[in-house]
C-alpha positions as CSV (number, residue, x, y, z in Angstrom):
1,F,90.2,80.2,32.2
2,T,92.1,81.1,29.1
3,F,94.6,79.8,26.7
4,V,96.3,80.9,23.2
5,S,96.9,79.2,20.2
6,A,100.6,78.8,19.7
7,A,99.7,80.0,15.8
8,R,99.0,83.2,17.1
9,V,102.1,84.0,19.2
10,L,105.0,86.0,17.6
11,K,108.3,86.2,18.5
12,S,107.9,89.7,19.2
13,D,105.1,88.9,21.4
14,M,107.9,87.0,23.5
15,A,110.3,90.0,23.9
16,G,110.2,92.2,26.9
17,S,107.7,94.7,27.5
18,N,109.2,97.5,25.5
19,G,106.2,98.5,23.6
20,L,106.0,96.1,21.0
21,K,102.6,95.1,21.8
22,S,100.4,96.5,24.6
23,S,99.1,93.8,27.5
24,T,95.7,94.5,26.0
25,A,96.7,93.7,22.6
26,L,98.1,90.2,23.7
27,A,94.9,89.7,25.7
28,A,93.0,90.0,22.8
29,Y,94.7,86.9,21.6
30,A,93.3,84.9,25.1
31,E,90.6,82.4,24.2
32,K,87.8,81.0,26.8
33,G,88.2,77.5,27.4
34,L,88.4,74.5,30.0
35,L,91.6,73.3,31.7
36,G,91.7,69.8,30.1
37,H,91.9,72.1,26.5
38,V,95.6,73.2,27.2
39,D,98.4,71.3,25.9
40,A,101.2,73.0,27.7
41,F,101.7,75.7,30.4
42,M,104.4,78.1,29.8
43,S,105.7,81.0,32.1
44,H,107.2,83.9,30.4
45,S,110.3,85.7,31.9
46,W,111.1,89.3,30.9
47,H,114.9,88.4,31.4
48,D,115.1,85.2,29.2
49,D,116.9,85.2,26.0
50,V,113.9,85.7,23.5
51,Y,115.7,84.5,20.6
52,G,116.9,81.0,22.6
53,K,113.5,81.0,24.1
54,W,111.6,81.5,20.6
55,S,114.0,78.6,19.2
56,V,112.7,76.0,21.5
57,L,109.3,77.1,21.5
58,T,108.7,76.9,17.8
59,D,110.5,73.6,17.8
60,W,108.3,72.1,20.6
61,C,105.3,73.5,18.6
62,E,106.2,72.3,15.1
63,G,106.9,68.8,16.7
64,F,103.4,68.8,18.3
65,R,101.6,69.9,15.1
66,K,103.1,67.4,13.3
67,K,102.0,64.6,15.5
68,Q,98.8,66.4,16.5
69,G,97.8,67.8,13.3
70,R,97.2,71.3,14.8
71,P,99.3,74.0,16.7
72,P,99.3,73.6,20.7
73,M,96.9,75.5,22.8
74,L,99.0,77.2,25.3
75,W,98.7,78.5,28.8
76,L,101.1,81.4,28.7
77,D,101.0,83.7,31.5
78,K,102.0,86.8,29.3
79,V,98.7,86.4,27.4
80,C,96.4,84.8,30.2
81,I,97.0,87.0,32.8
82,N,96.2,90.6,32.9
83,Q,99.6,92.3,33.0
84,L,98.2,95.6,33.9
85,L,96.9,94.5,37.2
86,R,99.1,95.6,40.4
87,L,99.0,93.6,43.5
């Protein structure tokens, strides 16, 4: 099971697969852990508005950080699932 600290995720990481960062580079952000160590699960869509999605995510993460004293740990499919695998 893997997760990523919200502090490592950048707005450019949430953009489409336009070569901003390879899936291999994003996968390097993932940390191994236990299911109970994740604060939120987030599914990424390539079709979402990047700016709107980033605004909502950063607002939520900042509120979490203020309450918990640390950035949230996320299961973010774009980071935690190997995007190079084909079914």
